[in-house]
C-alpha positions as CSV (number, residue, x, y, z in Angstrom):
1,M,-2.9,-43.3,-21.6
2,S,-6.1,-41.3,-21.0
3,S,-5.7,-38.0,-19.2
4,G,-9.3,-38.2,-18.0
5,I,-10.0,-34.9,-19.8
6,E,-12.5,-34.8,-22.6
7,R,-12.4,-32.4,-25.5
8,R,-15.6,-30.7,-24.4
9,D,-14.0,-29.9,-21.0
10,F,-12.0,-27.1,-22.5
11,F,-15.3,-25.2,-23.2
12,R,-17.1,-25.6,-19.9
13,H,-16.4,-22.0,-19.1
14,P,-17.1,-19.9,-22.2
15,V,-15.8,-16.4,-22.7
16,R,-18.6,-13.9,-21.9
17,V,-19.7,-11.4,-24.6
18,I,-19.9,-8.0,-23.1
19,D,-23.3,-6.3,-23.6
20,P,-23.1,-2.6,-22.6
21,E,-26.8,-2.9,-21.5
22,D,-25.6,-5.1,-18.7
23,L,-23.1,-2.6,-17.4
24,T,-25.1,-1.0,-14.7
25,G,-22.2,-0.1,-12.4
26,F,-18.6,-0.7,-11.6
27,E,-19.3,-3.7,-9.4
28,K,-21.3,-5.3,-12.3
29,L,-18.6,-4.3,-14.8
30,L,-15.8,-6.1,-12.9
31,S,-18.0,-9.2,-12.3
32,I,-18.6,-9.4,-16.0
33,M,-14.9,-8.7,-16.9
34,S,-13.9,-11.7,-14.8
35,E,-15.6,-13.9,-17.4
36,T,-13.8,-12.3,-20.4
37,A,-10.1,-12.6,-21.3
38,Y,-6.6,-11.2,-21.0
39,Q,-6.0,-8.4,-18.4
40,G,-9.7,-7.5,-18.3
41,R,-10.4,-10.9,-16.8
42,K,-7.4,-10.6,-14.5
43,L,-8.7,-7.3,-13.2
44,G,-12.1,-8.9,-12.5
45,E,-10.4,-11.8,-10.7
46,V,-8.4,-9.4,-8.6
47,Y,-11.6,-7.6,-7.5
48,G,-13.2,-11.0,-6.7
49,V,-10.3,-11.9,-4.4
50,I,-10.4,-8.5,-2.7
51,V,-14.2,-9.0,-2.0
52,K,-13.5,-12.5,-0.5
53,M,-10.8,-11.0,1.7
54,L,-13.0,-8.2,2.9
55,R,-15.8,-10.7,3.8
56,D,-13.5,-12.9,5.8
57,P,-13.9,-11.9,9.5
58,D,-10.6,-13.6,10.4
59,V,-8.3,-11.8,8.1
60,T,-6.0,-8.8,8.7
61,I,-5.3,-6.9,5.5
62,Y,-1.9,-5.4,4.6
63,M,-1.5,-3.1,1.6
64,G,2.0,-2.8,-0.1
65,L,2.1,0.6,-1.9
66,A,4.9,1.5,-4.3
67,G,5.3,3.7,-7.3
68,S,4.4,7.4,-7.5
69,M,0.7,7.1,-6.6
70,A,0.3,10.2,-4.5
71,T,1.4,12.6,-7.2
72,A,-1.2,10.9,-9.5
73,G,-4.0,11.6,-7.1
74,M,-4.4,8.0,-5.9
75,W,-3.7,8.9,-2.3
76,G,-7.4,9.8,-1.9
77,V,-8.3,6.2,-2.7
78,V,-5.8,4.9,-0.2
79,S,-7.1,7.3,2.5
80,W,-10.7,6.2,1.7
81,M,-9.8,2.5,2.0
82,I,-8.2,3.2,5.4
83,E,-11.2,5.1,6.6
84,R,-13.5,2.3,5.5
85,R,-11.1,-0.2,7.2
86,Y,-10.5,-2.0,3.9
87,I,-6.8,-1.8,4.9
88,D,-5.6,-2.7,8.4
89,V,-1.8,-2.1,7.8
90,L,-0.2,0.1,5.1
91,V,3.4,-0.7,4.0
92,S,4.5,2.1,1.7
93,T,7.3,4.0,0.1
94,G,8.2,7.2,1.7
95,A,7.2,9.2,-1.4
96,N,3.5,8.0,-1.3
97,V,3.1,9.2,2.3
98,S,4.8,12.5,1.9
99,E,3.8,13.7,-1.5
100,D,0.2,13.5,-0.5
101,I,1.0,16.0,2.3
102,Y,2.1,18.4,-0.4
103,A,-1.4,18.2,-1.9
104,G,-3.1,18.3,1.5
105,M,-1.3,21.6,2.2
106,G,-3.2,23.0,-0.8
107,F,-0.3,22.8,-3.2
108,P,-1.3,21.7,-6.8
109,Y,0.2,19.1,-8.9
110,G,0.0,20.2,-12.5
111,R,-1.2,18.0,-15.4
112,G,1.7,18.3,-17.8
113,S,3.5,16.3,-20.6
114,P,6.4,13.9,-20.8
115,C,7.4,15.8,-24.0
116,V,8.8,18.9,-22.5
117,D,12.2,20.5,-22.2
118,D,13.4,19.4,-18.8
119,S,16.2,22.0,-18.8
120,L,13.4,24.6,-18.9
121,L,11.6,22.9,-16.0
122,L,14.9,23.1,-14.0
123,K,15.2,26.8,-14.8
124,Y,11.8,27.4,-13.3
125,R,12.3,24.9,-10.5
126,I,9.5,22.6,-11.7
127,D,9.9,18.9,-10.8
128,R,8.5,16.4,-13.2
129,F,6.9,13.0,-12.5
130,Y,6.3,11.7,-16.1
131,D,3.3,13.9,-17.0
132,V,2.8,15.6,-13.6
133,Y,4.5,18.8,-12.4
134,A,5.3,19.8,-8.8
135,D,6.6,23.3,-7.7
136,E,10.0,22.7,-6.2
137,Y,9.6,25.7,-3.8
138,L,6.3,24.4,-2.5
139,Y,7.8,20.9,-2.3
140,R,10.4,22.5,0.1
141,E,7.5,23.9,2.1
142,M,6.3,20.3,2.6
143,E,9.8,19.2,3.6
144,R,10.0,22.2,6.0
145,L,6.8,21.0,7.7
146,L,8.4,17.5,8.1
147,K,11.6,19.1,9.3
148,N,9.8,21.0,12.1
149,F,7.9,17.9,13.1
150,I,11.2,16.0,13.5
151,K,12.6,18.9,15.5
152,D,9.7,18.7,17.9
153,L,9.8,14.9,18.4
154,P,10.8,13.7,21.8
155,K,14.4,12.5,21.4
156,N,14.4,9.8,24.1
157,H,12.7,7.2,22.0
158,V,13.7,4.8,19.2
159,Y,10.8,4.9,16.8
160,S,9.4,2.4,14.4
161,S,8.2,4.1,11.2
162,A,4.7,3.3,12.3
163,E,5.1,5.2,15.5
164,F,6.8,8.1,13.7
165,L,4.0,8.4,11.2
166,Y,1.3,8.0,13.9
167,L,2.7,11.1,15.6
168,L,3.0,12.9,12.3
169,G,-0.7,12.0,11.6
170,A,-1.6,13.5,15.0
171,R,0.1,16.8,14.1
172,L,-1.4,16.9,10.6
173,N,-4.8,16.3,12.0
174,R,-4.4,19.2,14.4
175,L,-3.3,21.4,11.4
176,G,-6.3,20.3,9.4
177,I,-4.1,18.8,6.6
178,R,-5.7,15.9,4.8
179,S,-3.3,13.0,4.1
180,I,-2.9,9.3,4.2
181,A,-1.2,9.7,7.6
182,T,-4.1,11.8,8.9
183,S,-6.6,9.1,8.0
184,A,-4.4,6.4,9.4
185,Y,-4.0,8.3,12.7
186,K,-7.8,8.7,13.1
187,A,-8.4,5.0,12.3
188,R,-5.4,3.8,14.3
189,V,-4.0,2.1,11.2
190,P,-0.2,1.6,11.3
191,I,1.9,2.8,8.3
192,F,5.3,1.2,7.9
193,V,7.8,2.7,5.5
194,P,10.7,0.2,5.2
195,A,12.9,2.6,3.2
196,I,11.8,5.9,4.7
197,V,15.0,7.8,4.1
198,D,14.4,7.4,0.3
199,S,11.9,10.3,0.2
200,G,11.3,13.8,1.5
201,Y,11.6,12.3,5.0
202,G,15.3,11.8,4.3
203,I,15.8,15.4,3.3
204,A,13.7,16.7,6.2
205,S,15.8,14.6,8.7
206,I,19.2,15.9,7.5
207,L,17.9,19.5,7.5
208,A,16.6,19.0,11.1
209,L,19.9,17.5,12.1
210,K,22.0,20.3,10.6
211,E,19.7,23.2,11.7
212,Y,18.6,22.1,15.1
213,G,20.6,19.0,16.1
214,G,17.3,17.2,16.0
215,R,18.3,13.6,15.2
216,V,15.4,11.1,14.9
217,I,16.2,7.4,15.2
218,I,13.9,5.1,13.2
219,D,14.6,1.4,13.8
220,Q,13.7,-0.6,10.7
221,F,14.2,-3.9,12.6
222,K,11.5,-2.6,15.0
223,D,9.3,-2.1,12.0
224,F,9.6,-5.7,11.0
225,E,9.1,-6.9,14.5
226,Q,5.8,-5.0,14.7
227,M,4.7,-6.2,11.2
228,V,5.4,-9.8,12.2
229,E,3.7,-9.4,15.6
230,I,0.6,-8.2,13.8
231,A,0.6,-11.3,11.7
232,M,1.3,-13.5,14.8
233,R,-1.8,-12.1,16.5
234,S,-4.0,-12.6,13.5
235,R,-5.8,-15.8,12.5
236,E,-5.2,-15.0,8.8
237,T,-3.6,-12.4,6.7
238,G,-4.3,-11.0,3.3
239,V,-2.3,-8.7,1.0
240,I,-3.1,-6.1,-1.7
241,Y,0.1,-5.1,-3.6
242,I,0.2,-2.0,-5.7
243,G,3.5,-2.4,-7.6
244,G,6.3,-4.2,-5.9
245,G,9.6,-3.1,-4.5
246,V,10.5,-2.9,-0.8
247,P,6.9,-2.6,0.5
248,T,5.8,-5.8,-1.2
249,D,8.9,-7.8,-0.4
250,T,8.9,-6.8,3.3
251,T,5.2,-7.8,3.5
252,Q,6.0,-11.1,1.8
253,L,8.7,-11.8,4.4
254,V,6.1,-11.4,7.1
255,A,4.6,-14.7,6.0
256,V,8.0,-16.4,6.0
257,A,8.9,-15.0,9.5
258,K,5.5,-16.2,10.9
259,A,6.1,-19.7,9.6
260,L,9.6,-19.9,11.0
261,L,8.4,-18.6,14.4
262,E,5.6,-21.1,14.5
263,E,8.0,-23.9,13.4
264,R,10.3,-22.9,16.3
265,E,7.4,-23.1,18.8
266,R,5.9,-26.4,17.4
267,G,9.1,-28.1,16.3
268,S,7.6,-29.0,12.9
269,D,8.0,-27.6,9.4
270,V,5.0,-25.4,8.5
271,S,4.0,-22.8,6.0
272,K,1.9,-19.8,6.9
273,P,1.2,-18.0,3.6
274,H,-1.0,-15.0,3.3
275,K,-4.4,-16.5,2.8
276,Y,-5.4,-13.9,0.1
277,A,-3.1,-12.0,-2.2
278,V,-3.7,-9.7,-5.1
279,K,-1.1,-7.7,-7.1
280,I,-1.5,-4.8,-9.5
281,T,1.7,-4.1,-11.5
282,T,3.0,-3.0,-14.8
283,D,6.3,-4.9,-14.5
284,L,7.2,-8.2,-16.0
285,P,8.6,-11.4,-14.4
286,Q,11.4,-12.2,-16.8
287,W,13.8,-9.6,-15.4
288,G,13.9,-11.5,-12.0
289,G,12.8,-8.5,-10.0
290,L,10.2,-8.6,-7.2
291,S,8.0,-5.9,-8.9
292,G,7.2,-8.2,-11.8
293,A,7.4,-11.5,-9.9
294,T,4.2,-13.5,-10.2
295,L,2.2,-14.6,-7.2
296,E,2.7,-18.2,-8.4
297,E,6.4,-17.7,-7.7
298,A,5.5,-16.5,-4.2
299,V,3.7,-19.7,-3.6
300,S,7.0,-21.6,-3.9
301,W,8.3,-19.5,-0.9
302,G,5.3,-20.2,1.2
303,K,4.4,-16.5,1.0
304,V,0.9,-16.6,-0.5
305,D,-1.8,-19.3,-0.9
306,A,-2.4,-20.5,-4.5
307,L,-6.1,-20.8,-4.0
308,N,-7.0,-17.2,-3.3
309,S,-4.6,-15.1,-5.4
310,A,-4.9,-13.0,-8.6
311,M,-2.5,-10.7,-10.4
312,V,-3.2,-8.1,-13.2
313,N,-0.7,-6.3,-15.3
314,V,-2.2,-2.9,-15.5
315,D,-1.5,0.7,-14.4
316,A,-2.7,1.2,-10.9
317,T,-4.1,4.6,-11.8
318,I,-6.6,2.7,-13.9
319,A,-7.2,-0.2,-11.6
320,L,-7.5,1.5,-8.2
321,P,-10.3,3.9,-9.1
322,I,-12.3,1.2,-10.8
323,I,-11.9,-1.2,-7.9
324,S,-12.7,1.4,-5.2
325,A,-15.8,2.5,-7.1
326,A,-17.0,-1.1,-7.2
327,L,-16.3,-1.5,-3.5
328,R,-18.2,1.6,-2.8
329,E,-21.2,0.2,-4.7
330,L,-20.9,-3.1,-2.9
331,G,-20.7,-1.5,0.5
332,V,-18.9,-4.3,2.3
333,R,-18.6,-3.7,6.0
334,R,-16.0,-5.4,8.1
335,P,-15.1,-5.3,11.8
336,N,-12.2,-3.1,12.9
337,V,-8.9,-4.9,13.6
338,D,-7.6,-3.3,16.8
339,L,-3.9,-2.5,16.3
340,S,-3.8,0.4,18.7
341,W,-1.2,-1.6,20.7
342,V,1.4,-0.8,18.0
343,F,1.3,2.8,19.3
344,R,1.3,2.2,23.0
345,E,4.9,3.3,23.5
346,V,4.3,6.8,21.9
347,A,0.7,7.3,23.0
348,G,1.8,9.9,25.5
349,Y,3.7,11.9,22.9
350,E,0.7,13.0,20.8
351,D,0.3,16.4,22.6
352,K,4.0,17.1,22.5
353,V,4.4,17.2,18.7
């Protein structure tokens, strides 16, 4: 039985030979790489899907941000993407939106080595992130800033993490401290942190409680309600995943929740996957974890659309600067997605913190 495929069909799309004379910029580089092979091609394909996403006027873009990106200097890229409105919603680990504040306060991360005596680092109170060093005493200064912010928060409100970080962004903006939260506050971009206690925020909260009786209540169910409501108000959604973990899985579940809610309203079984999806990860799928799970797997859950997705296995500290440089060259402009309604319950608190 004939398959309908001829032998020559396998060579309709030849691998492109890279000529350095053609590499006139990062945008051109990624375009050419998308016609090569292996992870170079995948990185080019990821960039192509991001460009499609940015050019679609009907899409709201979520970014899932995991790993230790802030300590590696990547928080500047994330802030820039927020300021350019290339991200409408950030879903992050607590570390990525606290350890950038350490840098914004003027405290340096040191370029170090993984081949070091960690007992010696402990003696000098130097914290290590693979090949990056942080000063433990300065890290505590950052946590002290967060502790005092928590102390000053109005206590008569149950916060979502987006509301909490919006008010933190307001305070950091007044203090002149650059950070992801500062950029998000200015752009009215919500930041959700589904596991916020797993970071300096957890330490700051317990210190505020013990020293001042300043208990802050952050409702993670409220987080999810707001994340889903954003999707329900959007015609389409797109996702950019850096790593995996809780930020990615929570954002994936937004698509499932939207489908179930629309099914409940319409009485019919529907899927509402994210229209666009890209993933940058160094993990592998065979361990069964979400960080390495392929986007093809996500298709089976109705979480992403198979037609507009791409995944690359590469360190985000390589991929993010290259992609952002290409986007800067391309200069895509997109309309603001107005999500200021997320902060309406705490809008009157900005001058109180």
